C-alpha positions, -999 to 999 in steps of 0.1 A, spaced: 0 0 0 12 35 -7 29 51 23 24 88 26 55 103 41 46 140 39 18 160 52 -12 175 33 -6 202 8 -30 231 10 -51 219 -19 -53 183 -3 -62 196 31 -91 218 16 -104 188 -5 -101 164 24 -119 189 48 -147 194 23 -152 157 18 -153 151 55 -176 179 61 -200 170 34 -200 133 45 -207 144 82 -235 168 72 -252 142 50 -248 115 78 -262 140 103 -292 146 81 -298 109 78 -295 103 116 -318 132 123 -345 119 100 -343 84 114 -345 99 150 -375 117 140 -390 85 129 -380 68 161 -359 44 140 -322 41 144 -297 16 129 -297 -14 151 -267 -29 136 -245 2 135 -228 -6 103 -233 29 88 -216 46 117 -188 20 115 -184 26 78 -185 65 85 -157 62 110 -136 40 86 -141 65 58 -130 94 79 -99 75 90 -91 68 54 -95 104 45 -71 113 73 -47 89 59 -47 108 26 -64 78 8 -83 102 -13 -51 110 -32 -36 76 -39 -28 77 -75 -27 42 -90 -42 14 -70 -52 -13 -95 -73 9 -116 -74 45 -130 -91 72 -109 -121 74 -129 -128 36 -127 -124 37 -90 -147 68 -86 -173 49 -106 -170 18 -85 -173 39 -53 -203 58 -66 -221 26 -75 -215 10 -41 -226 42 -24 -257 44 -46 -267 9 -36 -263 15 1 -281 48 0 -310 32 -20 -311 4 5 -313 29 34 -342 48 18 -362 16 8 -357 2 42 -375 31 60 -409 41 47 -407 76 64 -376 84 44 -388 70 12 -420 91 14 -404 122 28 -370 125 9 -369 137 -27 -347 124 -54 -325 156 -55 -317 151 -18 -309 114 -24 -285 124 -51 -268 149 -28 -264 122 -2 -247 99 -28 -224 127 -39 -215 136 -3 -208 100 7 -190 88 -25 -155 104 -14 -156 82 18 -163 51 -2 -135 61 -28 -111 67 0 -121 33 19 -119 15 -15 -84 28 -22 -72 16 12 -87 -18 7 -72 -21 -27 -38 -10 -14 -40 -35 15 -49 -64 -8 -19 -56 -30 4 -52 -1 -7 -85 15 -3 -105 -17 31 -88 -24 45 -94 11 28 -128 17 60 -148 13 83 -124 31 89 -115 67 91 -77 61 55 -70 69 47 -64 106 22 -93 106 48 -116 94 72 -106 121 45 -112 147 36 -146 134 72 -155 130 78 -148 167 48 -167 176 61 -196 155 94 -195 174 77 -195 208 54 -223 199 80 -245 184 104 -239 214 77 -254 238 60 -281 217 85 -303 200 60 -323 183 48 -294 162 83 -292 145 74 -324 126 64 -321 91 27 -317 85 9 -349 78 -22 -345 58 -38 -377 71 -33 -368 107 -42 -332 101 -74 -342 85 -83 -366 114 -75 -341 141 -95 -314 124 -124 -338 119 -125 -347 155 -125 -311 166 -152 -301 142 -174 -331 151 -169 -323 188 -182 -288 181 -211 -300 162 -222 -323 190 -231 -292 211 -260 -280 188 -268 -317 181 -274 -322 218 -293 -290 221 -316 -299 192 -316 -336 193 -326 -353 170 -325 -325 144 -335 -291 136 -367 -293 114 -369 -263 91 -399 -258 69 -384 -274 37 -384 -308 55 -423 -308 56 -428 -314 19 -399 -339 18 -414 -359 46 -448 -357 28 -431 -374 -2 -416 -401 19 -447 -409 40 -477 -399 19 -476 -385 -16 -446 -403 -32 -412 -390 -45 -408 -360 -68 -379 -341 -82 -390 -308 -68 -363 -310 -41 -330 -328 -49 -340 -365 -50 -307 -376 -35 -314 -356 -4 -348 -368 0 -337 -405 -5 -309 -399 22 -336 -387 46 -358 -417 37 -330 -441 42 -322 -428 75 -357 -431 87 -359 -466 74 -327 -475 93 -342 -460 124 -372 -483 121 -351 -515 121 -326 -505 149 -330 -529 179 -337 -515 213 -351 -483 199 -385 -472 211 -388 -440 191 -380 -450 156 -386 -415 141 -363 -397 164 -336 -424 159 -340 -420 121 -336 -383 121 -308 -384 145 -290 -409 121 -295 -383 93 -281 -356 115 -250 -376 123 -245 -385 86 -247 -348 75 -224 -338 104 -199 -363 91 -201 -351 56 -198 -315 67 -169 -322 90 -151 -341 64 -154 -313 38 -141 -287 62 -113 -309 73 -102 -315 37 -102 -277 32 -80 -274 63 -54 -299 50 -54 -280 17 -46 -248 35 -18 -264 52 -4 -279 21 -6 -246 3 14 -228 30 -14 -209 48 -2 -198 83 -8 -225 108 -26 -202 133 -50 -191 106 -57 -227 98 -63 -235 135 -86 -205 138 -105 -218 106 -110 -252 123 -121 -236 156 -146 -212 139 -161 -241 119 -164 -261 151 -178 -236 173 -192 -207 153 -231 -212 156 -240 -209 119 -219 -239 110 -231 -261 139 -268 -252 135 -267 -257 97 -249 -290 102 -278 -304 122 -305 -287 102 -323 -310 77 -323 -291 46 -308 -297 12 -286 -266 14 -260 -276 40 -243 -305 22 -245 -286 -10 -228 -256 5 -197 -276 17 -196 -294 -17 -194 -260 -34 -166 -250 -10 -145 -281 -17 -153 -277 -55 -138 -242 -53 -107 -256 -37 -103 -281 -65 -108 -253 -91 -81 -233 -74 -57 -263 -75 -64 -266 -113 -52 -230 -121 -23 -230 -95 -9 -265 -103 29 -262 -103 40 -294 -121 42 -298 -158 24 -331 -155 -12 -332 -146 -25 -343 -112 -28 -381 -106 -57 -403 -114 -69 -401 -77 -72 -364 -80 -93 -366 -111 -114 -393 -96 -121 -372 -66 -129 -342 -88 -152 -362 -109 -171 -377 -79 -174 -343 -63 -189 -329 -95 -215 -355 -97 -225 -349 -62 -225 -311 -67 -250 -316 -96 -272 -340 -78 -276 -318 -47 -289 -288 -64 -314 -291 -94 -303 -258 -111 -266 -262 -104 -262 -275 -140 -264 -240 -154 -236 -227 -132 -215 -258 -138 -218 -256 -176 -205 -220 -175 -177 -230 -153 -167 -259 -176 -166 -235 -207 -144 -211 -189 -121 -237 -173 -116 -255 -206 -109 -224 -224 -84 -211 -200 -67 -245 -194 -65 -254 -230 -26 -259 -227 -29 -274 -192 -40 -311 -189 -68 -301 -212 -75 -337 -223 -78 -350 -188 -102 -321 -179 -124 -329 -208 -126 -366 -199 -133 -358 -163 -161 -333 -171 -176 -356 -197 -176 -386 -173 -190 -364 -145 -219 -352 -167 -228 -388 -178 -224 -402 -144 -249 -374 -132 -274 -382 -158 -271 -420 -151 -273 -416 -113 -303 -392 -116 -321 -415 -139 -315 -445 -118 -327 -428 -87 -358 -416 -105 -366 -451 -118 -359 -469 -85 -380 -445 -64 -407 -440 -90 -404 -402 -86 -423 -379 -108 -411 -347 -124 -424 -318 -103 -402 -289 -112 -431 -265 -118 -427 -239 -146 -436 -212 -120 -404 -220 -100 -385 -201 -127 -409 -172 -128 -398 -156 -96 -386 -123 -110 -414 -117 -136 -441 -128 -110 -427 -102 -86 -425 -75 -112 -460 -80 -124 -473 -82 -88 -456 -49 -79 -473 -31 -108 -506 -46 -98 -501 -36 -63 -493 0 -69 -511 6 -102 -541 -15 -101 -565 14 -111 -544 19 -143 -548 -16 -155 -568 -21 -187 -596 -46 -191 -572 -67 -213 -546 -66 -185 -571 -78 -160 -583 -106 -183 -548 -118 -190 -539 -117 -153 -571 -137 -145 -561 -164 -171 -524 -166 -156 -534 -166 -120 -559 -195 -123 -591 -173 -126 -585 -161 -92 -576 -128 -75 -547 -106 -86 -512 -117 -74 -502 -109 -39 -471 -87 -36 -446 -92 -8 -413 -74 -17 -388 -99 -1 -403 -131 -14 -418 -143 -47 -435 -174 -33 -469 -157 -29 -468 -138 -61 -462 -170 -82 -482 -193 -60 -513 -196 -83 -497 -193 -118 -509 -220 -142 -481 -238 -158 -498 -247 -192 -479 -237 -223 -506 -214 -237 -511 -197 -203 -473 -191 -201 -475 -174 -235 -500 -151 -221 -479 -145 -191 -450 -136 -212 -470 -111 -233 -484 -95 -204 -450 -92 -186 -436 -75 -217 -466 -51 -219 -464 -40 -183 -427 -38 -184 -428 -14 -213 -452 8 -193 -436 5 -159 -398 -1 -162 -391 16 -129 -414 -6 -110 -398 -37 -126 -363 -26 -117 -374 -19 -81 -392 -52 -77 -360 -71 -88 -338 -51 -64 -362 -53 -34 -364 -91 -39 -327 -93 -37 -320 -66 -12 -302 -90 11 -276 -96 -15 -265 -59 -19 -276 -38 11 -253 -43 40 -279 -33 66 -308 -53 52 -331 -71 76 -359 -82 53 -344 -117 49 -345 -121 87 -382 -112 92 -403 -108 61 -400 -142 44 -426 -160 64 -443 -151 96 -433 -184 111 -396 -185 99 -381 -154 114 -345 -153 121 -311 -157 107 -313 -195 100 -350 -202 102 -347 -231 126 -383 -237 132 -412 -249 113 -448 -235 113 -467 -237 145 -499 -240 127 -485 -272 110 -477 -290 142 -505 -314 135 -494 -320 100 -458 -327 113 -472 -351 139 -489 -370 111 -456 -372 90 -433 -381 118 -454 -393 146 -425 -401 169 -406 -367 163 -405 -347 195 -376 -324 201 -363 -329 236 -362 -300 259 -335 -310 283 -310 -284 273 -331 -252 273 -301 -231 282 -283 -240 250 -313 -236 229 -318 -201 244 -283 -192 234 -287 -204 199 -321 -188 196 -307 -154 203 -282 -161 175 -304 -176 149 -340 -168 157 -360 -136 158 -339 -115 181 -304 -117 169 -279 -104 193 -252 -100 167 -271 -72 151 -260 -50 180 -223 -57 175 -213 -38 143 -180 -57 133 -197 -90 140 -228 -80 122 -208 -72 90 -196 -108 86 -231 -122 93 -247 -103 64 -250 -123 32 -246 -90 12 -211 -86 27 -199 -118 9 -214 -107 -24 -194 -75 -22 -163 -94 -11 -168 -117 -42 -168 -86 -64 -138 -71 -46 -120 -105 -51 -127 -104 -88 -115 -67 -91 -83 -76 -72 -75 -105 -95 -79 -81 -124 -59 -53 -107 -31 -78 -98 -31 -91 -134 -38 -127 -123 -68 -135 -144 -65 -173 -140 -74 -168 -103 -109 -157 -115 -116 -193 -126 -123 -207 -91 -148 -179 -87 -168 -187 -119 -190 -213 -104 -197 -191 -74 -205 -161 -95 -228 -181 -116 -244 -195 -84 -251 -159 -73 -267 -153 -107 -291 -182 -101 -299 -168 -66 -308 -134 -81 -334 -151 -102 -346 -172 -72 -377 -166 -50 -359 -149 -20 -328 -143 -1 -321 -166 29 -288 -173 47 -288 -210 39 -293 -201 2 -262 -179 4 -242 -203 27 -222 -219 -2 -212 -184 -14 -202 -174 21 -180 -205 25 -165 -203 -9 -156 -165 -8 -140 -170 26 -118 -198 12 -109 -178 -19 -100 -148 4 -78 -169 27 -60 -185 -4 -55 -152 -22 -40 -134 8 -19 -164 20 7 -161 -8 -4 -193 -25 -1 -174 -58 35 -184 -54 23 -217 -71 6 -196 -97 15 -204 -134 3 -190 -165 -14 -215 -189 
């Protein structure tokens, strides 16, 4: 990072003072308006960002000349980020949205952009500095860790031995499993979220469908059947659900342990690796999702490991390709990745195209064979599971209509009186001769709920969507952004509270109270024990309706899904700025996954969990100096 050894010039002092004063005035105005509404920021991220921006101004970051990109590019990036955050602020507070005109909003963006610009310059500079100094002991952080290594080695002789991947994997696995046993004991036999209900219905009543990943439904079914035949078990449902929880905990622990050993092999600092393992084991998000019976947890850790494999492809040091065992593992992982998410095939195809193009001079033939075998194995496995289970195709056409349905529903909600007779007739046909679509900004399930999936009706839907879009483009754009606000606004809370009335909270760890009777019919023996109320209370404050972390600004930042979306963008910009485009390849699948989520029904933490894990892994690898293994193809 640029080191500024001289003081401000007169011009720089004036420019910095004006920027700081403008930002403080705009912020003061925002806080005053919020105070009049009786509504202040609960997470405190805006004040935290304000302080960071002022600090960066004081460090003369406003005048850093060349940090990856030209000044005008960095100004544009800062303005876009600021515009998103200010827009999210306005849309999150009805009083502000109704009482602040567009000119004042524009003034806020102009006043706050210099802070974003200065902060962005510092972050770009720090990224360049960390990557440049990663393999050297010049940096202060390197000296501190070096002294810590010397102290540690002097007292623990066994640590001087060369790292053993097998033993490292085993130790990490045991620590993580031990950590997961705490939420498992608290919520024994499992956390039953609302997605489990239709899957249990398939298993016990209606028959299998492909609406949810069939492999996950069959795993749950197999666990319940094993629970029924276990000797000395009085409550078979609880035993079966506990078996599934243990199976999922084992898979998740194994994936995290593999990533730990990969970090160690790539030279990531041992203490950062230890911290990684401890965070996985005892950070509530990981433990709660490990014992939550949803399809998203296993898929998330598979995406994380897949990202690691992709990283190894583009940073492979040897002239020869990896061994057969590596390609067998890569192929098997790809098959599982495709099986555990119905729409993952779209992201994977994009990844394959990019990877084969980039690696056309680097074990290209082996990659082609691996991808071909993986695709055929996925089709074969999926077909066999469908045939063996008698599953029916139940991927409704309306499941892909989240964005158009929300856009039409918003127009109907705010411009119903302006609709023509033809509009009303078309909407009546599309929405099953019923009432007009219901609009809830954060979720599309209610707006698309009654859409008829017949071919002719969908043609009518498409025509009406285009017609209304031409008349109300602003409403369409706003409907799209509001549905995905949790992915771009750092202080968003809609994904915590507005998805379903019964599923409030960071992880939605409960199922509907009004469906208790239905649950009892699906799993008669399931009763969550209440022996560890204290632990459940601790986790409830973390994951349910009243999230304590919202009142701790730095902690709140890393809990927000939007933070990881912005970090993903920052990672891509750093790869471009550092002129290491091959390091973009491991992010391709994750970027495509974000694209599918933008088109999905809503933003939930468990939906973004694979992105959160993969971005964290990419950040650790990028800043660890692993690019010393980086080779141009």
